C-alpha positions as CSV (number, residue, x, y, z in Angstrom):
1,X,113.3,73.8,81.2
2,X,115.3,72.6,78.1
3,X,116.7,76.1,77.6
4,X,118.8,75.7,80.8
5,X,121.1,73.3,79.0
6,X,121.8,75.8,76.3
7,X,123.5,78.1,78.8
8,X,127.3,77.8,79.5
9,X,128.2,76.7,83.0
10,X,129.2,80.2,84.2
11,X,125.9,81.7,83.1
12,X,123.9,78.9,84.6
13,X,125.8,79.4,87.9
14,X,125.0,83.1,87.8
15,X,121.4,82.4,87.1
16,X,120.9,79.9,90.0
17,X,122.8,82.0,92.5
18,X,121.6,85.3,91.3
19,X,117.9,84.2,91.5
20,X,118.4,82.8,95.0
21,X,120.3,85.9,96.2
22,X,117.9,88.4,94.7
23,X,115.0,86.6,96.2
24,X,116.8,86.6,99.6
25,X,117.7,90.3,99.5
26,X,114.3,91.6,98.3
27,X,112.4,89.5,100.8
28,X,114.6,90.5,103.7
29,X,114.4,94.2,103.0
30,X,110.7,94.1,102.3
31,X,109.8,92.0,105.4
32,X,112.3,93.6,107.9
33,X,110.0,96.3,109.3
34,X,107.0,94.0,109.5
35,X,109.1,91.4,111.5
36,X,110.5,94.0,113.9
37,X,107.0,95.4,114.5
38,X,105.5,92.0,115.4
39,X,108.4,90.6,117.4
40,X,107.7,90.9,121.1
41,X,111.1,89.9,122.6
42,X,114.0,89.9,120.2
43,X,116.1,87.2,122.0
44,X,113.2,84.8,122.2
45,X,112.3,85.5,118.6
46,X,115.8,84.8,117.4
47,X,116.0,81.6,119.5
48,X,112.8,80.4,118.0
49,X,113.9,81.2,114.4
50,X,117.3,79.5,115.1
51,X,115.6,76.3,116.1
52,X,113.4,76.2,113.0
53,X,116.3,77.2,110.7
54,X,118.4,74.4,112.2
55,X,115.7,71.8,111.8
56,X,114.8,72.9,108.3
57,X,118.5,73.0,107.3
58,X,119.2,69.5,108.5
59,X,116.1,68.0,106.8
60,X,116.8,69.9,103.6
61,X,120.6,69.1,103.7
62,X,119.9,65.4,104.0
63,X,117.3,65.5,101.1
64,X,119.5,67.5,98.8
65,X,122.6,65.4,99.7
66,X,120.8,62.2,98.7
67,X,119.6,63.8,95.5
68,X,123.0,65.1,94.6
69,X,124.6,61.7,95.4
70,X,122.1,59.9,93.2
71,X,122.6,62.4,90.3
72,X,126.4,62.0,90.6
73,X,126.2,58.2,90.7
74,X,124.0,58.2,87.6
75,X,126.5,60.5,85.8
76,X,129.4,58.2,86.7
77,X,127.5,55.1,85.7
78,X,126.7,56.5,82.2
79,X,130.3,57.8,81.8
80,X,131.5,54.3,82.5
81,X,129.0,52.7,80.1
82,X,130.2,55.0,77.3
83,X,133.8,53.9,78.0
84,X,132.7,50.3,78.0
85,X,130.9,50.7,74.7
86,X,133.9,52.3,73.1
87,X,136.2,49.6,74.5
88,X,134.0,46.7,73.3
89,X,133.8,48.3,69.8
90,X,137.6,48.4,69.7
91,X,137.8,44.8,70.8
92,X,135.3,43.6,68.1
93,X,137.4,45.6,65.6
94,X,140.5,43.7,66.6
95,X,138.7,40.3,66.5
96,X,137.4,40.7,63.0
97,X,140.9,41.7,61.8
98,X,141.5,37.9,61.7
99,X,138.6,37.4,59.2
100,X,139.3,36.7,55.5
101,X,138.7,39.3,52.9
102,X,136.3,40.7,51.8
103,X,134.3,40.1,55.0
104,X,137.0,41.7,57.1
105,X,137.0,44.9,55.1
106,X,133.2,45.1,55.1
107,X,132.8,44.5,58.8
108,X,135.6,46.9,59.8
109,X,134.1,49.6,57.5
110,X,130.7,49.1,59.2
111,X,132.4,49.6,62.6
112,X,134.2,52.7,61.5
113,X,131.0,54.1,60.2
114,X,129.3,53.3,63.5
115,X,131.9,55.1,65.5
116,X,131.8,58.1,63.2
117,X,128.0,58.2,63.5
118,X,128.2,58.0,67.3
119,X,130.6,60.9,67.4
120,X,129.1,63.1,64.7
121,X,125.4,62.3,65.0
122,X,124.6,60.6,68.2
123,X,126.2,63.1,70.5
124,X,124.7,66.2,68.9
125,X,121.3,64.5,69.1
126,X,121.8,63.5,72.8
127,X,122.8,67.1,73.7
128,X,119.5,68.3,72.2
129,X,117.6,65.7,74.2
130,X,116.7,63.6,71.1
131,X,117.1,59.8,70.6
132,X,119.7,59.1,67.9
133,X,118.9,56.6,65.1
134,X,121.7,56.9,62.5
135,X,124.2,54.7,64.4
136,X,121.4,52.2,65.1
137,X,120.9,51.4,61.4
138,X,124.6,51.0,60.9
139,X,124.9,48.6,63.8
140,X,122.1,46.6,62.4
141,X,123.9,46.2,59.1
142,X,127.1,45.2,61.0
143,X,125.1,42.6,62.9
144,X,123.6,41.1,59.8
145,X,127.0,40.7,58.1
146,X,128.5,39.3,61.3
147,X,125.8,36.8,61.9
148,X,125.9,35.7,58.2
149,X,129.6,35.0,58.3
150,X,130.5,31.2,58.4
151,X,134.0,30.4,59.7
152,X,135.9,27.9,57.7
153,X,138.3,26.4,60.4
154,X,138.4,25.8,64.2
155,X,140.6,28.8,65.0
156,X,138.4,31.2,63.0
157,X,135.3,29.6,64.6
158,X,136.7,30.4,68.0
159,X,137.4,34.1,67.1
160,X,133.9,34.3,65.5
161,X,132.2,33.1,68.7
162,X,134.2,35.6,70.7
163,X,133.1,38.4,68.3
164,X,129.5,37.3,68.7
165,X,129.8,37.5,72.5
166,X,131.4,40.9,72.2
167,X,128.6,42.1,69.9
168,X,125.9,41.0,72.4
169,X,127.7,43.0,75.1
170,X,128.0,46.0,72.8
171,X,124.3,45.9,72.2
172,X,123.6,45.8,75.9
173,X,125.8,48.7,76.9
174,X,124.5,50.8,73.9
175,X,120.9,50.2,75.0
176,X,121.9,51.2,78.6
177,X,123.5,54.4,77.2
178,X,120.4,55.3,75.1
179,X,118.0,54.6,78.0
180,X,120.3,56.6,80.4
181,X,120.1,59.6,78.1
182,X,116.6,60.3,79.2
183,X,117.4,59.8,82.9
184,X,116.8,63.0,84.9
185,X,115.0,64.1,88.1
186,X,111.2,64.1,87.9
187,X,109.6,67.6,87.9
188,X,107.9,67.0,91.2
189,X,111.3,66.4,92.9
190,X,112.7,69.6,91.4
191,X,109.8,71.6,92.8
192,X,110.4,70.1,96.2
193,X,114.2,71.0,96.0
194,X,113.5,74.6,94.9
195,X,110.7,75.0,97.5
196,X,113.0,73.7,100.3
197,X,115.7,76.2,99.2
198,X,113.2,79.1,99.4
199,X,111.8,78.0,102.8
200,X,115.3,78.1,104.3
201,X,115.8,81.6,102.9
202,X,112.4,82.8,104.1
203,X,113.1,81.6,107.7
204,X,116.2,83.9,107.9
205,X,113.9,86.9,107.3
206,X,112.4,86.4,110.8
207,X,115.6,87.1,112.6
208,X,115.6,90.4,114.4
209,X,118.8,92.4,114.1
210,X,119.7,96.0,114.7
211,X,122.4,95.7,112.0
212,X,120.7,95.4,108.6
213,X,124.0,95.0,106.8
214,X,125.1,92.0,108.9
215,X,121.7,90.4,108.6
216,X,121.7,91.0,104.8
217,X,125.2,89.7,104.4
218,X,124.5,86.4,106.3
219,X,121.2,85.9,104.4
220,X,123.0,86.4,101.0
221,X,125.7,84.0,102.0
222,X,123.1,81.3,102.8
223,X,121.3,82.1,99.5
224,X,124.7,81.8,97.6
225,X,125.3,78.4,99.1
226,X,121.8,77.1,98.3
227,X,122.0,78.5,94.8
228,X,125.4,76.9,94.2
229,X,124.0,73.5,95.3
230,X,121.0,73.9,93.0
231,X,123.4,74.8,90.1
232,X,125.5,71.6,90.8
233,X,122.4,69.4,90.8
234,X,121.1,71.0,87.6
235,X,124.5,70.7,85.8
236,X,124.8,67.0,86.6
237,X,121.1,66.0,86.3
238,X,121.1,65.1,82.6
239,X,124.4,63.4,81.9
240,X,124.4,64.2,78.1
241,X,123.3,67.8,78.2
242,X,124.9,71.1,79.1
243,X,128.5,72.0,79.5
244,X,129.2,69.5,82.2
245,X,128.2,66.3,80.4
246,X,129.6,62.9,79.3
247,X,131.6,63.4,76.1
248,X,132.6,61.2,73.2
249,X,136.3,61.2,73.7
250,X,136.4,57.5,74.2
251,X,135.0,57.0,70.8
252,X,137.3,59.6,69.3
253,X,140.3,57.6,70.6
254,X,138.9,54.4,69.2
255,X,138.4,56.0,65.8
256,X,142.0,57.3,65.8
257,X,143.1,53.7,66.3
258,X,140.9,52.4,63.6
259,X,141.8,54.7,60.8
260,X,145.6,54.0,60.5
261,X,144.8,50.3,60.2
262,X,143.0,50.9,56.9
263,X,145.4,53.4,55.5
264,X,147.0,52.1,52.2
265,X,150.7,51.3,52.5
């Protein structure tokens, strides 16, 4: 299913809704004569179908709502973690600006390289569903230099302790981001969601109506709604993939603040 995330949102929407509506239309037109032939009393038939459609719709609506809420919550959480990671990186950069040369220049250069690697290498890898490694190596080099630094006075020691605490927090939120990049709904849950959508559409085929146009229109509208909900769930399922995904704008803003600080006067 990775090919889905290569589609732009408009095409993904057309695919989800088009598949749902095509299935609904073909199924209705194919089964219409069979249903009318086997329905004894139309009013009782429609009452019975209405009952089952209502029950199925409620159950499916609750299930899909819970799934959509969970997917959206995961998306928001990872977006916040990316913002936190960028903010902590900027805070560390400001802390080490008080370090003496040449340690200050070396540590700040490592952080610049880290942010550039996150933007230019991590995000393309995350969008392809791969685990990035380039920025990890840079962060390890920064950690080694930071931990090897020995402050020479009480004020610098306090700043260094703060920088160490910020680094530990950075490592935590970065790990959460990388772990979250693989978070998505399990395949079995996707099959249940898709099956539930088709079941609701199939139930509408058992209505008996003398106006095929009205029956077809109502069925297509239901299929459009279900297809739209499936599109929304797919678009938000993997937070770092597809058009609707977490971006690296927070890191781009941090990088723009870093670069002027090292520009020669």
